[in-house]
N, C-alpha and C positions, 0 to 999 in steps of 0.2 A: 695584684702584686704591687703595682705602682702606688695605688691608694694607701696600702699599708706603709710603704716608705714615707709617703707624705704625712700620714698621721703620726708616725714615730718621730719624724723630723720636726714637726710642729710642736709636739710635746717636749722634745729635747730642747728646742729653742726657748720654750716657756720655763723649763727647769733652770735656765740661766738666771732668769729674774727671781724665781723662787729661792735659788741658792743664795743670791745676793741679799734678799730680804731676810732669809733665815740666818745668815751671817750677822746681820745687824741685830736681829732679835736676840741672838745668843751673846753677842759681845757687848751690847748696850744694857747692862744690868740696871743702870739708872740713866736719867736723861743728862748725858754729858753735853752741856750746851756748846762747848767749844767744838767738839766733834760734829755735833749736829749742824752748827753754823758753817763749818768747813764743808760738810757734805751738801748743804743747801747752796753754797757758792758753786760747788762742783756741778750740782744738778742744774743750776742756772745755765752754766756753759753747755751741758749736754742737751738741754731743751732748745737753746738757741741754735746749737750746732745741728741737732736733728732736724729742726725746722728749715734753716737756711741752707744747709749743705746736703740734706737728704730729701725731705718731703717736697719742698718747693721746686728744686731742680727736676725731680721725678714728675711732679704735676705739670711743669712747663714742657716736659718731653711728651706728655700725653694730651696736652690741650694748649690753647693760645695763651699768650702772656696776659691779655686783657681779662680773659675768663678766670685765670688763676688768681690774678690780683683782686678781681671783684669778689671771688669766693673767700679769699683771705680777709678782705675788708668786712664782708658780711659776717664771717666767723668771729672776728674781733668784736663787732657790735653785738652779735648773739651772746658771746660770753660776758660782755659788759652787762647786758640785760639779765643774764642768768645769775651773775654775781649779785646784782641788785635784788633779784628775787630771793636769793638765799639769805641776804642780809635782812630783808623785810620779813621773811618767814621766821627767822630765829630771834630777831631783836627789834623792838620799837623804841629803844632808848638811844639817843644820839651818842651817849658815852659808852655804849656797849661794845665790847671787843668780840667779834665773831671769830671762832677758832676753826671753822670748817670750810672757809671760802676756798683757799687754795687747794685743800685736800679734795673737796668734791670735784673741782674743775680738773685737777690733775688725774684723778681716777677716770673721769669722762674722756679726757684727751688720750690717756693711755689705752683705754678700751678701743678707741678708733685706731690708734697706732698699731696695736697688737693684731687687730683685725686685718689691717693692711699687710702686716708681716706674714700672716697666714696665707693671704692671696699671693704675695711675692714668692713664698716658698713653693707653693703649688705651681705657679707659672714657671719657676726655675726647673722643677722636676719634670714638667711636661716638655720643656725644651731639651733637657739633657740631665741624666741622673747625676753625673759628676758635678755639674753646675748646681744642681739642687743641693747636694751635700755641702759644697763650698758656701752657698748662700745661707744654709742652715747654720753653719759654723760662725759666719759673720753675724747673723742675728743673735746667736747664743752669746757671742763675745760682747756685742755692744749693749745687750740688755742688762748684763750684770752691773756695770757701773751706773747706768741710767736708773735702774730700779732701786739700787742702793740709795741713790740720791733722792728718789721719789719717796722712799720709805722714811728718810730723814725729814722730808717736808711734812709728811703726815704726823710724825712725832712732834715736830715744831708746831703743827697746827692744833695740837691738843688730843690727838688720837692715842689710845693706849697701844702698847706694842702688839698685843694680840689682835686688836681691831685693824691696826695698820697692816699687819701681815695678811689677814684674811681678805681685807678689801683689795689689797694689792694683788693677791692671788687670783681673786675673781676677775679683776681687770685683765689678767694675763690669759685666762682661758678663752677669751674672745678670738684668739688666734686660731683655735681649732675650727669654730664655725666659719671663719674667714677662709681657711684652707679647704673645707668641704664644699662651701658654696662655689669657690673658684674652680674646684675640680669638676663639679657637676654642671656648672653654667659659667664657664670661663669668660665667654664673650660678654655676658651681662655684667659679671664682676669687673672686668676690665673697663667697661664703660663707666662704672661707678668709682673707679680708683681716683680720677682727678678730683672729684667732689670730696672723697674721704681724706685724701692727702691734704687738700687745701684747708678744710675745716680742722683737721688734726694739727696742721702747722699753725693755724690761727690760735688754737687753744694753747699750744706750747709757747708761742710768742707772748700771748696775753698773760699767761701765768708768770713767765719770767720777768716781764717788764712791769706788770701791774701789782703782782703779789710778792714776788721774791726779792727783787732788787730794792724796793722801798724798805723791806725788812732789814736788808743788809746795811742800808744807810743809817740805821738806828745806832750803829756803833761808829762814832766819828773818829776813833783812834786811827792814826796814819798807818801804823804797822798792820792793824787789822784790815784796813782798806787795801793795802798792797797784797796781803795774803789772799783776800777775797778775789782781787783782780787776777792774781796768778792762778787761783783755783778755777775761776771762770774760763780763763784761757786753756787750762788743762782739760776741762770738760769739753770745750770746743775742739781742742786738738785730738781728744780721744775719738770723737765722732768723725772728725776729718780723716783720721787714720783709717778707720774702717770703711768710710765712704770711698776713699781713694782705693783701698784694697779690693773692694767689691767691683770696682771698675777694671 
């Protein structure tokens, strides 16, 4: 019975992301660059907020500060090498513009993040059913704005709306195996959580600082810069609200 609750809750949490991306798919008939730029700014804030206000504090609560810092550093170096590999794989021309760099990395990072969400939902239900429901609602709520921003990043990176939707959807379903693994081997899954959290945080930090913020700097307009900054703060504030609410 409890397993059924966990499966339904995990799928419900994933629907939040699917609903957000579906909204984007239906509303963006064309590539409205102003809206996409705004959502990329917002996504930058949610990525940084999720990393610094959610994943890193959780990892620090489960492991030492030195271990967490070392894993984040290794993760950043890993994603640097991964991005170099993607660039080399797709282009050998110094002037070539690669359109899949941030997209590939954000899907990879999201898969990690959603896997952890599944583990967290299971752990909450095993502690108390009402706590499990509250945790599921929090996951549902924070996934909507975050995945809407991620969808915008994929569009900005050159993906079609159809591909962006399906790739985003497949990155979401990793929450279900995370929940099932946690249910059947919670101790093993808990031991892996600090690693997963640290690497996932590293991917979000790297994407925000190496791929998204440089793109925002291409528009030197002061008004655009202020708007971007406000939207980044709004993205951080959204994650902060749910992080504090979950506590």
